[in-house]
N, CA and C atoms as an extended XYZ file, in Angstrom:
585
Properties=species:S:1:pos:R:3:atomname:S:1:resname:S:1:resid:I:1 pbc="F F F"
N         0.850       -1.189        0.000 N   MET     1
C         0.000        0.000        0.000 CA  MET     1
C         0.889        1.244        0.000 C   MET     1
N         0.532        2.199       -0.824 N   LYS     2
C         1.248        3.478       -0.839 CA  LYS     2
C         1.002        4.197        0.480 C   LYS     2
N         1.926        5.071        0.824 N   THR     3
C         1.734        5.898        2.017 CA  THR     3
C         0.515        6.785        1.786 C   THR     3
N        -0.301        6.921        2.812 N   LEU     4
C        -1.466        7.791        2.733 CA  LEU     4
C        -1.142        9.064        3.502 C   LEU     4
N        -1.319       10.204        2.828 N   ILE     5
C        -0.974       11.495        3.410 CA  ILE     5
C        -2.199       12.405        3.398 C   ILE     5
N        -2.453       13.045        4.523 N   LEU     6
C        -3.469       14.088        4.595 CA  LEU     6
C        -2.737       15.421        4.545 C   LEU     6
N        -2.942       16.156        3.459 N   ALA     7
C        -2.269       17.452        3.276 CA  ALA     7
C        -3.040       18.513        4.043 C   ALA     7
N        -3.006       18.389        5.361 N   SER     8
C        -3.752       19.296        6.227 CA  SER     8
C        -3.250       19.152        7.656 C   SER     8
N        -3.304       20.239        8.395 N   THR     9
C        -2.995       20.174        9.821 CA  THR     9
C        -4.275       20.376       10.638 C   THR     9
N        -5.429       20.328        9.969 N   SER    10
C        -6.710       20.494       10.648 CA  SER    10
C        -6.979       19.304       11.571 C   SER    10
N        -7.196       19.562       12.850 N   PRO    11
C        -7.524       18.450       13.754 CA  PRO    11
C        -8.865       17.813       13.401 C   PRO    11
N        -9.758       18.589       12.782 N   PHE    12
C       -11.072       18.064       12.404 CA  PHE    12
C       -10.942       17.064       11.257 C   PHE    12
N       -10.163       17.424       10.235 N   ARG    13
C        -9.961       16.499        9.113 CA  ARG    13
C        -9.207       15.256        9.560 C   ARG    13
N        -8.238       15.430       10.434 N   LYS    14
C        -7.473       14.289       10.957 CA  LYS    14
C        -8.410       13.303       11.661 C   LYS    14
N        -9.282       13.821       12.516 N   THR    15
C       -10.235       12.972       13.235 CA  THR    15
C       -11.165       12.244       12.273 C   THR    15
N       -11.610       12.935       11.219 N   LEU    16
C       -12.476       12.298       10.234 CA  LEU    16
C       -11.747       11.175        9.507 C   LEU    16
N       -10.519       11.431        9.060 N   LEU    17
C        -9.782       10.415        8.316 CA  LEU    17
C        -9.486        9.195        9.186 C   LEU    17
N        -9.325        9.386       10.476 N   GLU    18
C        -9.103        8.262       11.389 CA  GLU    18
C       -10.260        7.270       11.369 C   GLU    18
N       -11.466        7.717       10.991 N   LYS    19
C       -12.623        6.823       10.908 CA  LYS    19
C       -12.398        5.681        9.915 C   LYS    19
N       -11.523        5.904        8.913 N   LEU    20
C       -11.294        4.878        7.890 CA  LEU    20
C       -10.328        3.791        8.354 C   LEU    20
N        -9.763        3.952        9.559 N   ASN    21
C        -8.934        2.910       10.162 CA  ASN    21
C        -7.737        2.512        9.296 C   ASN    21
N        -7.124        3.511        8.670 N   LEU    22
C        -5.930        3.295        7.846 CA  LEU    22
C        -4.778        4.115        8.438 C   LEU    22
N        -3.539        3.613        8.319 N   PRO    23
C        -2.417        4.440        8.756 CA  PRO    23
C        -2.221        5.610        7.787 C   PRO    23
N        -1.949        6.799        8.330 N   PHE    24
C        -1.694        7.955        7.477 CA  PHE    24
C        -0.841        8.950        8.238 C   PHE    24
N        -0.251        9.856        7.489 N   GLU    25
C         0.530       10.943        8.067 CA  GLU    25
C        -0.110       12.265        7.659 C   GLU    25
N         0.119       13.291        8.463 N   CYS    26
C        -0.347       14.631        8.126 CA  CYS    26
C         0.846       15.485        7.701 C   CYS    26
N         0.621       16.339        6.732 N   ALA    27
C         1.666       17.248        6.264 CA  ALA    27
C         1.027       18.612        6.022 C   ALA    27
N         1.777       19.651        6.346 N   LYS    28
C         1.260       21.015        6.188 CA  LYS    28
C         1.552       21.526        4.784 C   LYS    28
N         0.505       21.813        4.014 N   PRO    29
C         0.717       22.388        2.687 CA  PRO    29
C         0.874       23.908        2.788 C   PRO    29
N         1.901       24.434        2.176 N   ASN    30
C         2.076       25.889        2.158 CA  ASN    30
C         1.466       26.421        0.864 C   ASN    30
N         0.216       26.823        0.960 N   VAL    31
C        -0.548       27.262       -0.205 CA  VAL    31
C        -1.226       28.592        0.118 C   VAL    31
N        -1.122       29.541       -0.804 N   ASP    32
C        -1.825       30.813       -0.669 CA  ASP    32
C        -3.303       30.557       -0.972 C   ASP    32
N        -4.168       30.826       -0.003 N   GLU    33
C        -5.594       30.520       -0.160 CA  GLU    33
C        -6.410       31.688       -0.709 C   GLU    33
N        -5.749       32.709       -1.196 N   THR    34
C        -6.446       33.863       -1.761 CA  THR    34
C        -7.164       33.475       -3.056 C   THR    34
N        -8.414       33.904       -3.173 N   ALA    35
C        -9.173       33.632       -4.402 CA  ALA    35
C        -8.576       34.417       -5.567 C   ALA    35
N        -8.612       33.803       -6.736 N   LEU    36
C        -8.159       34.478       -7.945 CA  LEU    36
C        -9.255       35.430       -8.431 C   LEU    36
N        -8.910       36.437       -9.245 N   PRO    37
C        -9.939       37.345       -9.766 CA  PRO    37
C       -11.039       36.565      -10.502 C   PRO    37
N       -12.286       36.866      -10.178 N   ASN    38
C       -13.467       36.255      -10.797 CA  ASN    38
C       -13.611       34.760      -10.547 C   ASN    38
N       -12.885       34.226       -9.563 N   GLU    39
C       -12.979       32.794       -9.262 CA  GLU    39
C       -14.222       32.538       -8.414 C   GLU    39
N       -15.019       31.536       -8.800 N   THR    40
C       -16.209       31.185       -8.027 CA  THR    40
C       -15.799       30.372       -6.804 C   THR    40
N       -16.727       30.221       -5.875 N   ALA    41
C       -16.462       29.426       -4.669 CA  ALA    41
C       -16.101       27.988       -5.045 C   ALA    41
N       -16.817       27.438       -6.008 N   ILE    42
C       -16.568       26.055       -6.432 CA  ILE    42
C       -15.189       25.930       -7.068 C   ILE    42
N       -14.846       26.855       -7.933 N   GLU    43
C       -13.515       26.832       -8.566 CA  GLU    43
C       -12.412       26.995       -7.514 C   GLU    43
N       -12.638       27.876       -6.551 N   LEU    44
C       -11.652       28.149       -5.508 CA  LEU    44
C       -11.343       26.901       -4.683 C   LEU    44
N       -12.373       26.254       -4.149 N   VAL    45
C       -12.110       25.118       -3.258 CA  VAL    45
C       -11.549       23.914       -4.000 C   VAL    45
N       -11.945       23.721       -5.244 N   GLU    46
C       -11.365       22.605       -5.999 CA  GLU    46
C        -9.894       22.884       -6.308 C   GLU    46
N        -9.593       24.110       -6.734 N   ARG    47
C        -8.200       24.469       -7.025 CA  ARG    47
C        -7.329       24.330       -5.780 C   ARG    47
N        -7.829       24.816       -4.640 N   LEU    48
C        -7.040       24.746       -3.413 CA  LEU    48
C        -6.853       23.310       -2.926 C   LEU    48
N        -7.866       22.470       -3.086 N   ALA    49
C        -7.719       21.060       -2.701 CA  ALA    49
C        -6.604       20.408       -3.512 C   ALA    49
N        -6.574       20.670       -4.821 N   VAL    50
C        -5.537       20.117       -5.699 CA  VAL    50
C        -4.170       20.698       -5.338 C   VAL    50
N        -4.109       22.010       -5.165 N   GLU    51
C        -2.827       22.651       -4.838 CA  GLU    51
C        -2.271       22.161       -3.507 C   GLU    51
N        -3.136       21.958       -2.531 N   LYS    52
C        -2.680       21.466       -1.225 CA  LYS    52
C        -2.103       20.055       -1.347 C   LYS    52
N        -2.789       19.193       -2.106 N   ALA    53
C        -2.286       17.827       -2.284 CA  ALA    53
C        -0.930       17.839       -2.991 C   ALA    53
N        -0.820       18.636       -4.038 N   LYS    54
C         0.426       18.674       -4.810 CA  LYS    54
C         1.561       19.378       -4.055 C   LYS    54
N         1.204       20.290       -3.134 N   ALA    55
C         2.217       21.057       -2.409 CA  ALA    55
C         3.095       20.182       -1.516 C   ALA    55
N         2.566       19.072       -1.041 N   VAL    56
C         3.356       18.209       -0.150 CA  VAL    56
C         3.957       17.008       -0.888 C   VAL    56
N         3.660       16.879       -2.173 N   ALA    57
C         4.103       15.706       -2.950 CA  ALA    57
C         5.619       15.562       -3.012 C   ALA    57
N         6.333       16.666       -2.995 N   ILE    58
C         7.798       16.602       -3.080 CA  ILE    58
C         8.400       15.797       -1.926 C   ILE    58
N         7.746       15.837       -0.775 N   ASP    59
C         8.224       15.104        0.400 CA  ASP    59
C         7.728       13.655        0.442 C   ASP    59
N         6.769       13.324       -0.418 N   PHE    60
C         6.180       11.982       -0.422 CA  PHE    60
C         6.045       11.486       -1.861 C   PHE    60
N         7.145       10.957       -2.437 N   PRO    61
C         7.153       10.601       -3.860 CA  PRO    61
C         6.344        9.347       -4.228 C   PRO    61
N         5.935        8.547       -3.236 N   ASN    62
C         5.148        7.351       -3.529 CA  ASN    62
C         3.965        7.296       -2.570 C   ASN    62
N         3.043        8.231       -2.756 N   ALA    63
C         1.933        8.360       -1.807 CA  ALA    63
C         0.635        8.716       -2.504 C   ALA    63
N        -0.449        8.410       -1.813 N   LEU    64
C        -1.754        8.959       -2.174 CA  LEU    64
C        -1.972       10.111       -1.206 C   LEU    64
N        -2.113       11.296       -1.770 N   ILE    65
C        -2.185       12.511       -0.959 CA  ILE    65
C        -3.584       13.110       -1.065 C   ILE    65
N        -4.173       13.367        0.086 N   ILE    66
C        -5.525       13.918        0.162 CA  ILE    66
C        -5.439       15.411        0.455 C   ILE    66
N        -6.026       16.213       -0.424 N   GLY    67
C        -6.129       17.648       -0.206 CA  GLY    67
C        -7.592       18.026       -0.074 C   GLY    67
N        -7.888       19.010        0.769 N   SER    68
C        -9.267       19.437        0.947 CA  SER    68
C        -9.301       20.913        1.329 C   SER    68
N       -10.366       21.578        0.942 N   ASP    69
C       -10.565       22.969        1.316 CA  ASP    69
C       -12.066       23.234        1.362 C   ASP    69
N       -12.466       24.195        2.176 N   GLN    70
C       -13.896       24.468        2.329 CA  GLN    70
C       -14.161       25.956        2.458 C   GLN    70
N       -15.255       26.400        1.844 N   VAL    71
C       -15.747       27.757        2.063 CA  VAL    71
C       -17.257       27.720        2.279 C   VAL    71
N       -17.725       28.727        2.972 N   ALA    72
C       -19.162       28.945        3.114 CA  ALA    72
C       -19.554       29.996        2.085 C   ALA    72
N       -20.732       29.842        1.537 N   LEU    73
C       -21.247       30.787        0.550 CA  LEU    73
C       -22.612       31.266        1.035 C   LEU    73
N       -22.690       32.558        1.342 N   SER    74
C       -23.931       33.138        1.835 CA  SER    74
C       -24.280       34.355        0.994 C   SER    74
N       -25.435       34.277        0.341 N   GLU    75
C       -25.921       35.368       -0.510 CA  GLU    75
C       -24.861       35.806       -1.510 C   GLU    75
N       -24.175       34.825       -2.087 N   GLY    76
C       -23.183       35.096       -3.112 CA  GLY    76
C       -21.807       35.487       -2.596 C   GLY    76
N       -21.664       35.628       -1.284 N   ASN    77
C       -20.376       36.023       -0.705 CA  ASN    77
C       -19.628       34.812       -0.162 C   ASN    77
N       -18.342       34.711       -0.507 N   ILE    78
C       -17.498       33.645        0.001 CA  ILE    78
C       -17.023       34.027        1.400 C   ILE    78
N       -17.252       33.131        2.358 N   LEU    79
C       -16.847       33.364        3.739 CA  LEU    79
C       -15.879       32.282        4.176 C   LEU    79
N       -14.829       32.659        4.818 N   GLY    80
C       -13.873       31.690        5.329 CA  GLY    80
C       -13.997       31.547        6.829 C   GLY    80
N       -12.879       31.275        7.480 N   LYS    81
C       -12.839       31.144        8.934 CA  LYS    81
C       -12.931       32.535        9.563 C   LYS    81
N       -13.652       32.664       10.668 N   PRO    82
C       -13.820       33.984       11.276 CA  PRO    82
C       -12.584       34.477       12.043 C   PRO    82
N       -11.835       33.577       12.623 N   HIS    83
C       -10.608       33.880       13.385 CA  HIS    83
C       -10.816       34.603       14.710 C   HIS    83
N       -11.984       35.255       14.924 N   ASN    84
C       -12.207       35.923       16.212 CA  ASN    84
C       -13.703       36.079       16.487 C   ASN    84
N       -14.018       36.500       17.708 N   PHE    85
C       -15.410       36.632       18.148 CA  PHE    85
C       -16.200       37.599       17.265 C   PHE    85
N       -15.636       38.755       16.975 N   GLU    86
C       -16.360       39.787       16.220 CA  GLU    86
C       -16.783       39.270       14.845 C   GLU    86
N       -15.858       38.604       14.150 N   ASN    87
C       -16.189       38.070       12.825 CA  ASN    87
C       -17.179       36.917       12.926 C   ASN    87
N       -17.042       36.106       13.965 N   GLY    88
C       -17.994       35.008       14.184 CA  GLY    88
C       -19.391       35.542       14.421 C   GLY    88
N       -19.476       36.612       15.201 N   LEU    89
C       -20.767       37.246       15.477 CA  LEU    89
C       -21.386       37.775       14.180 C   LEU    89
N       -20.585       38.417       13.351 N   LYS    90
C       -21.086       38.932       12.068 CA  LYS    90
C       -21.583       37.788       11.176 C   LYS    90
N       -20.779       36.706       11.084 N   GLN    91
C       -21.176       35.591       10.225 CA  GLN    91
C       -22.485       34.970       10.702 C   GLN    91
N       -22.549       34.588       11.973 N   LEU    92
C       -23.754       33.911       12.470 CA  LEU    92
C       -24.970       34.817       12.443 C   LEU    92
N       -24.793       36.112       12.684 N   THR    93
C       -25.916       37.052       12.590 CA  THR    93
C       -26.436       37.101       11.158 C   THR    93
N       -25.529       37.100       10.197 N   SER    94
C       -25.958       37.151        8.788 CA  SER    94
C       -26.607       35.840        8.346 C   SER    94
N       -26.300       34.719        9.040 N   PHE    95
C       -26.871       33.414        8.675 CA  PHE    95
C       -28.263       33.200        9.267 C   PHE    95
N       -28.627       33.961       10.282 N   SER    96
C       -29.871       33.743       11.017 CA  SER    96
C       -31.083       33.661       10.087 C   SER    96
N       -31.805       32.536       10.175 N   GLY    97
C       -33.012       32.332        9.378 CA  GLY    97
C       -32.772       32.041        7.912 C   GLY    97
N       -31.521       31.802        7.519 N   LYS    98
C       -31.181       31.605        6.106 CA  LYS    98
C       -30.536       30.245        5.857 C   LYS    98
N       -30.417       29.927        4.572 N   ALA    99
C       -29.687       28.731        4.158 CA  ALA    99
C       -28.306       29.171        3.673 C   ALA    99
N       -27.289       28.449        4.118 N   VAL   100
C       -25.908       28.744        3.745 CA  VAL   100
C       -25.314       27.499        3.103 C   VAL   100
N       -24.655       27.685        1.956 N   GLU   101
C       -24.019       26.567        1.251 CA  GLU   101
C       -22.575       26.424        1.697 C   GLU   101
N       -22.158       25.195        1.914 N   PHE   102
C       -20.764       24.890        2.199 CA  PHE   102
C       -20.227       24.052        1.052 C   PHE   102
N       -19.178       24.537        0.432 N   HIS   103
C       -18.546       23.832       -0.682 CA  HIS   103
C       -17.213       23.282       -0.184 C   HIS   103
N       -17.045       21.963       -0.322 N   THR   104
C       -15.817       21.316        0.122 CA  THR   104
C       -15.122       20.698       -1.076 C   THR   104
N       -13.934       21.206       -1.376 N   GLY   105
C       -13.114       20.641       -2.440 CA  GLY   105
C       -12.349       19.448       -1.900 C   GLY   105
N       -12.217       18.415       -2.724 N   LEU   106
C       -11.517       17.194       -2.322 CA  LEU   106
C       -10.669       16.712       -3.483 C   LEU   106
N        -9.423       16.350       -3.194 N   CYS   107
C        -8.508       15.841       -4.212 CA  CYS   107
C        -7.759       14.642       -3.657 C   CYS   107
N        -7.580       13.615       -4.496 N   VAL   108
C        -6.664       12.517       -4.183 CA  VAL   108
C        -5.629       12.505       -5.306 C   VAL   108
N        -4.376       12.749       -4.917 N   PHE   109
C        -3.272       12.864       -5.862 CA  PHE   109
C        -2.287       11.723       -5.634 C   PHE   109
N        -1.992       10.981       -6.705 N   ASP   110
C        -0.989        9.914       -6.649 CA  ASP   110
C         0.347       10.529       -7.041 C   ASP   110
N         1.229       10.706       -6.068 N   SER   111
C         2.485       11.405       -6.338 CA  SER   111
C         3.447       10.588       -7.202 C   SER   111
N         3.230        9.274       -7.289 N   SER   112
C         4.134        8.461       -8.108 CA  SER   112
C         3.750        8.482       -9.589 C   SER   112
N         2.468        8.690       -9.876 N   THR   113
C         2.016        8.684      -11.278 CA  THR   113
C         1.603       10.070      -11.764 C   THR   113
N         1.332       10.996      -10.823 N   GLY   114
C         0.843       12.317      -11.197 CA  GLY   114
C        -0.656       12.339      -11.455 C   GLY   114
N        -1.327       11.200      -11.250 N   ASN   115
C        -2.765       11.119      -11.477 CA  ASN   115
C        -3.512       11.815      -10.338 C   ASN   115
N        -4.451       12.676      -10.718 N   SER   116
C        -5.192       13.463       -9.745 CA  SER   116
C        -6.690       13.346      -10.011 C   SER   116
N        -7.454       13.151       -8.945 N   ILE   117
C        -8.920       13.135       -9.033 CA  ILE   117
C        -9.410       14.216       -8.075 C   ILE   117
N       -10.337       15.049       -8.530 N   SER   118
C       -10.857       16.081       -7.632 CA  SER   118
C       -12.335       16.331       -7.900 C   SER   118
N       -12.995       16.884       -6.887 N   LEU   119
C       -14.417       17.208       -6.989 CA  LEU   119
C       -14.771       18.227       -5.926 C   LEU   119
N       -15.998       18.720       -5.993 N   VAL   120
C       -16.522       19.621       -4.967 CA  VAL   120
C       -17.849       19.059       -4.480 C   VAL   120
N       -17.973       18.928       -3.174 N   GLU   121
C       -19.178       18.399       -2.540 CA  GLU   121
C       -19.938       19.551       -1.877 C   GLU   121
N       -21.240       19.590       -2.108 N   LEU   122
C       -22.099       20.646       -1.562 CA  LEU   122
C       -22.842       20.141       -0.327 C   LEU   122
N       -22.941       20.995        0.668 N   PHE   123
C       -23.751       20.709        1.854 CA  PHE   123
C       -24.442       22.007        2.237 C   PHE   123
N       -25.741       21.953        2.489 N   THR   124
C       -26.505       23.162        2.810 CA  THR   124
C       -26.999       23.120        4.249 C   THR   124
N       -26.766       24.219        4.949 N   VAL   125
C       -27.195       24.354        6.340 CA  VAL   125
C       -28.308       25.395        6.404 C   VAL   125
N       -29.444       24.985        6.948 N   HIS   126
C       -30.564       25.900        7.163 CA  HIS   126
C       -30.533       26.315        8.636 C   HIS   126
N       -30.290       27.613        8.863 N   PHE   127
C       -30.142       28.113       10.228 CA  PHE   127
C       -31.478       28.498       10.845 C   PHE   127
N       -31.600       28.271       12.145 N   ASN   128
C       -32.727       28.800       12.902 CA  ASN   128
C       -32.620       30.324       12.913 C   ASN   128
N       -33.725       30.992       13.271 N   THR   129
C       -33.655       32.415       13.542 CA  THR   129
C       -32.989       32.549       14.909 C   THR   129
N       -31.843       33.231       14.922 N   LEU   130
C       -31.009       33.277       16.123 CA  LEU   130
C       -30.993       34.671       16.736 C   LEU   130
N       -31.162       34.723       18.056 N   SER   131
C       -31.075       36.013       18.753 CA  SER   131
C       -29.604       36.352       18.995 C   SER   131
N       -29.290       37.632       19.191 N   PRO   132
C       -27.906       38.008       19.526 CA  PRO   132
C       -27.400       37.284       20.777 C   PRO   132
N       -28.292       37.060       21.745 N   GLN   133
C       -27.899       36.364       22.973 CA  GLN   133
C       -27.531       34.905       22.687 C   GLN   133
N       -28.295       34.256       21.827 N   GLU   134
C       -27.993       32.857       21.475 CA  GLU   134
C       -26.654       32.755       20.751 C   GLU   134
N       -26.428       33.671       19.831 N   ILE   135
C       -25.171       33.663       19.079 CA  ILE   135
C       -23.983       33.896       20.004 C   ILE   135
N       -24.113       34.882       20.870 N   THR   136
C       -23.036       35.191       21.822 CA  THR   136
C       -22.770       34.007       22.749 C   THR   136
N       -23.826       33.405       23.263 N   ALA   137
C       -23.671       32.248       24.159 CA  ALA   137
C       -22.968       31.107       23.429 C   ALA   137
N       -23.364       30.877       22.182 N   TYR   138
C       -22.732       29.804       21.413 CA  TYR   138
C       -21.237       30.093       21.188 C   TYR   138
N       -20.929       31.282       20.703 N   LEU   139
C       -19.537       31.625       20.415 CA  LEU   139
C       -18.661       31.551       21.667 C   LEU   139
N       -19.178       32.015       22.796 N   ASN   140
C       -18.406       31.956       24.036 CA  ASN   140
C       -18.200       30.515       24.504 C   ASN   140
N       -19.192       29.680       24.265 N   ALA   141
C       -19.097       28.290       24.720 CA  ALA   141
C       -18.151       27.458       23.860 C   ALA   141
N       -18.225       27.617       22.534 N   GLU   142
C       -17.475       26.709       21.655 CA  GLU   142
C       -16.272       27.346       20.963 C   GLU   142
N       -16.253       28.664       20.848 N   GLN   143
C       -15.147       29.392       20.221 CA  GLN   143
C       -14.703       28.756       18.891 C   GLN   143
N       -15.613       28.699       17.913 N   PRO   144
C       -15.347       28.016       16.645 CA  PRO   144
C       -14.651       28.901       15.609 C   PRO   144
N       -13.594       29.582       16.023 N   TYR   145
C       -13.003       30.624       15.196 CA  TYR   145
C       -12.110       30.096       14.082 C   TYR   145
N       -11.789       28.815       14.113 N   ASN   146
C       -10.998       28.213       13.025 CA  ASN   146
C       -11.862       27.339       12.127 C   ASN   146
N       -13.168       27.573       12.143 N   CYS   147
C       -14.106       26.786       11.344 CA  CYS   147
C       -14.844       27.696       10.365 C   CYS   147
N       -14.838       27.310        9.096 N   ALA   148
C       -15.604       28.064        8.100 CA  ALA   148
C       -17.064       28.114        8.545 C   ALA   148
N       -17.631       29.315        8.609 N   GLY   149
C       -19.021       29.459        9.012 CA  GLY   149
C       -19.221       29.731       10.485 C   GLY   149
N       -18.177       29.694       11.280 N   SER   150
C       -18.249       30.043       12.707 CA  SER   150
C       -19.039       29.057       13.558 C   SER   150
N       -18.977       27.771       13.225 N   PHE   151
C       -19.648       26.780       14.066 CA  PHE   151
C       -18.992       25.414       13.894 C   PHE   151
N       -19.259       24.546       14.878 N   LYS   152
C       -18.841       23.147       14.821 CA  LYS   152
C       -20.108       22.301       14.821 C   LYS   152
N       -20.445       21.759       13.662 N   SER   153
C       -21.680       20.971       13.554 CA  SER   153
C       -21.609       19.692       14.372 C   SER   153
N       -20.378       19.216       14.641 N   GLU   154
C       -20.223       17.991       15.415 CA  GLU   154
C       -20.311       18.252       16.916 C   GLU   154
N       -20.498       19.520       17.287 N   GLY   155
C       -20.598       19.888       18.696 CA  GLY   155
C       -21.869       20.672       18.960 C   GLY   155
N       -21.733       21.698       19.777 N   LEU   156
C       -22.856       22.530       20.198 CA  LEU   156
C       -23.488       23.298       19.033 C   LEU   156
N       -22.749       23.432       17.940 N   GLY   157
C       -23.266       24.125       16.760 CA  GLY   157
C       -24.562       23.541       16.229 C   GLY   157
N       -24.825       22.283       16.542 N   ILE   158
C       -26.053       21.628       16.085 CA  ILE   158
C       -27.286       22.399       16.574 C   ILE   158
N       -27.156       23.138       17.669 N   CYS   159
C       -28.274       23.918       18.222 CA  CYS   159
C       -28.659       25.108       17.339 C   CYS   159
N       -27.786       25.467       16.397 N   LEU   160
C       -28.032       26.619       15.543 CA  LEU   160
C       -28.907       26.298       14.334 C   LEU   160
N       -29.117       25.010       14.059 N   PHE   161
C       -29.684       24.598       12.777 CA  PHE   161
C       -31.156       24.224       12.841 C   PHE   161
N       -31.836       24.523       11.733 N   GLU   162
C       -33.191       24.028       11.518 CA  GLU   162
C       -33.107       22.655       10.853 C   GLU   162
N       -32.241       22.564        9.801 N   LYS   163
C       -32.009       21.270        9.147 CA  LYS   163
C       -30.726       21.328        8.339 C   LYS   163
N       -30.212       20.130        8.042 N   LEU   164
C       -28.997       19.969        7.251 CA  LEU   164
C       -29.341       19.169        6.002 C   LEU   164
N       -28.807       19.587        4.858 N   VAL   165
C       -29.114       18.906        3.602 CA  VAL   165
C       -27.812       18.589        2.864 C   VAL   165
N       -27.549       17.295        2.689 N   GLY   166
C       -26.357       16.876        1.968 CA  GLY   166
C       -26.212       15.365        2.004 C   GLY   166
N       -25.282       14.851        1.213 N   ASP   167
C       -25.099       13.401        1.109 CA  ASP   167
C       -24.284       12.806        2.247 C   ASP   167
N       -23.419       13.596        2.880 N   ASP   168
C       -22.489       13.053        3.859 CA  ASP   168
C       -22.243       14.112        4.934 C   ASP   168
N       -22.686       13.860        6.193 N   PRO   169
C       -22.504       14.856        7.248 CA  PRO   169
C       -21.029       15.185        7.512 C   PRO   169
N       -20.108       14.283        7.161 N   ASN   170
C       -18.677       14.557        7.329 CA  ASN   170
C       -18.226       15.723        6.453 C   ASN   170
N       -18.937       15.946        5.343 N   THR   171
C       -18.596       17.035        4.425 CA  THR   171
C       -18.599       18.365        5.150 C   THR   171
N       -19.596       18.564        5.991 N   LEU   172
C       -19.741       19.828        6.707 CA  LEU   172
C       -18.567       20.070        7.657 C   LEU   172
N       -17.992       18.993        8.182 N   ILE   173
C       -16.861       19.108        9.103 CA  ILE   173
C       -15.560       19.328        8.329 C   ILE   173
N       -15.560       18.991        7.032 N   GLY   174
C       -14.391       19.329        6.215 CA  GLY   174
C       -13.777       18.219        5.392 C   GLY   174
N       -14.337       16.996        5.450 N   LEU   175
C       -13.777       15.910        4.649 CA  LEU   175
C       -14.893       14.944        4.258 C   LEU   175
N       -15.343       14.991        2.990 N   PRO   176
C       -16.442       14.123        2.541 CA  PRO   176
C       -15.975       12.662        2.427 C   PRO   176
N       -16.179       11.891        3.483 N   LEU   177
C       -15.630       10.529        3.531 CA  LEU   177
C       -16.245        9.578        2.516 C   LEU   177
N       -17.534        9.700        2.246 N   ILE   178
C       -18.165        8.796        1.271 CA  ILE   178
C       -17.495        8.957       -0.090 C   ILE   178
N       -17.327       10.204       -0.527 N   ARG   179
C       -16.646       10.458       -1.796 CA  ARG   179
C       -15.179       10.061       -1.727 C   ARG   179
N       -14.535       10.330       -0.590 N   LEU   180
C       -13.123        9.999       -0.441 CA  LEU   180
C       -12.877        8.508       -0.604 C   LEU   180
N       -13.726        7.678       -0.003 N   VAL   181
C       -13.570        6.225       -0.106 CA  VAL   181
C       -13.605        5.798       -1.574 C   VAL   181
N       -14.545        6.341       -2.345 N   SER   182
C       -14.633        5.950       -3.767 CA  SER   182
C       -13.451        6.496       -4.562 C   SER   182
N       -12.956        7.685       -4.215 N   MET   183
C       -11.795        8.251       -4.914 CA  MET   183
C       -10.525        7.450       -4.606 C   MET   183
N       -10.374        7.025       -3.354 N   LEU   184
C        -9.220        6.190       -3.000 CA  LEU   184
C        -9.265        4.868       -3.757 C   LEU   184
N       -10.466        4.309       -3.870 N   LYS   185
C       -10.620        3.042       -4.607 CA  LYS   185
C       -10.235        3.228       -6.066 C   LYS   185
N       -10.642        4.354       -6.633 N   GLU   186
C       -10.302        4.678       -8.019 CA  GLU   186
C        -8.782        4.802       -8.203 C   GLU   186
N        -8.093        5.207       -7.141 N   GLN   187
C        -6.632        5.344       -7.176 CA  GLN   187
C        -5.928        4.057       -6.712 C   GLN   187
N        -6.704        2.978       -6.531 N   GLY   188
C        -6.099        1.688       -6.216 CA  GLY   188
C        -6.064        1.312       -4.748 C   GLY   188
N        -6.693        2.111       -3.883 N   LEU   189
C        -6.706        1.801       -2.455 CA  LEU   189
C        -8.137        1.496       -2.022 C   LEU   189
N        -8.413        0.212       -1.762 N   ASP   190
C        -9.731       -0.218       -1.300 CA  ASP   190
C        -9.704       -0.224        0.222 C   ASP   190
N       -10.429        0.703        0.826 N   VAL   191
C       -10.379        0.892        2.279 CA  VAL   191
C       -10.747       -0.397        3.018 C   VAL   191
N       -11.794       -1.071        2.596 N   LEU   192
C       -12.207       -2.283        3.309 CA  LEU   192
C       -11.230       -3.431        3.126 C   LEU   192
N       -10.632       -3.536        1.940 N   GLN   193
C        -9.652       -4.608        1.710 CA  GLN   193
C        -8.382       -4.401        2.531 C   GLN   193
N        -8.127       -3.183        2.949 N   GLU   194
C        -6.919       -2.888        3.718 CA  GLU   194
C        -7.098       -3.083        5.221 C   GLU   194
N        -8.306       -3.451        5.638 N   GLN   195
C        -8.560       -3.624        7.082 CA  GLN   195
C        -7.915       -4.906        7.598 C   GLN   195
């Protein structure tokens, strides 16, 4: 089996990939995440997923490398991680009573052959109507400042939602495992056969 590499230092993605019960290493991709002029959210996350996977390939010449990136899209605006309370408050206030799309780019790159597979998975979050007090209480309790959209759906963030719409709840956390399993298989790694 080729070495499996997660081109991410995200603890959330690491925890998700551990669900597949395969040995893997994490590597930090040094990639500029700035959107290109006129780049759509879908184009951005797919490009960044590919760039992240390829960015660590030099250190892993015989590996399957997983790259991923995610953005929230609200009323046509691309939103990233809030990084602080004030930005989190602005994001969640703007989401109140609305549906927000999360686009997650995913790439599996075979560094020995140069073969790359990538896609973008959509997940939609329908938010409850939230009071300023509820938003403040949530942000103070969970401090989700390194999460696109200012929440952790796998934690207390679930209280913010009316409903979730998508094929794989892992997508919202940052790594679409259902799609990843099929992409790994396409690259020659059958997750169940490796157990």
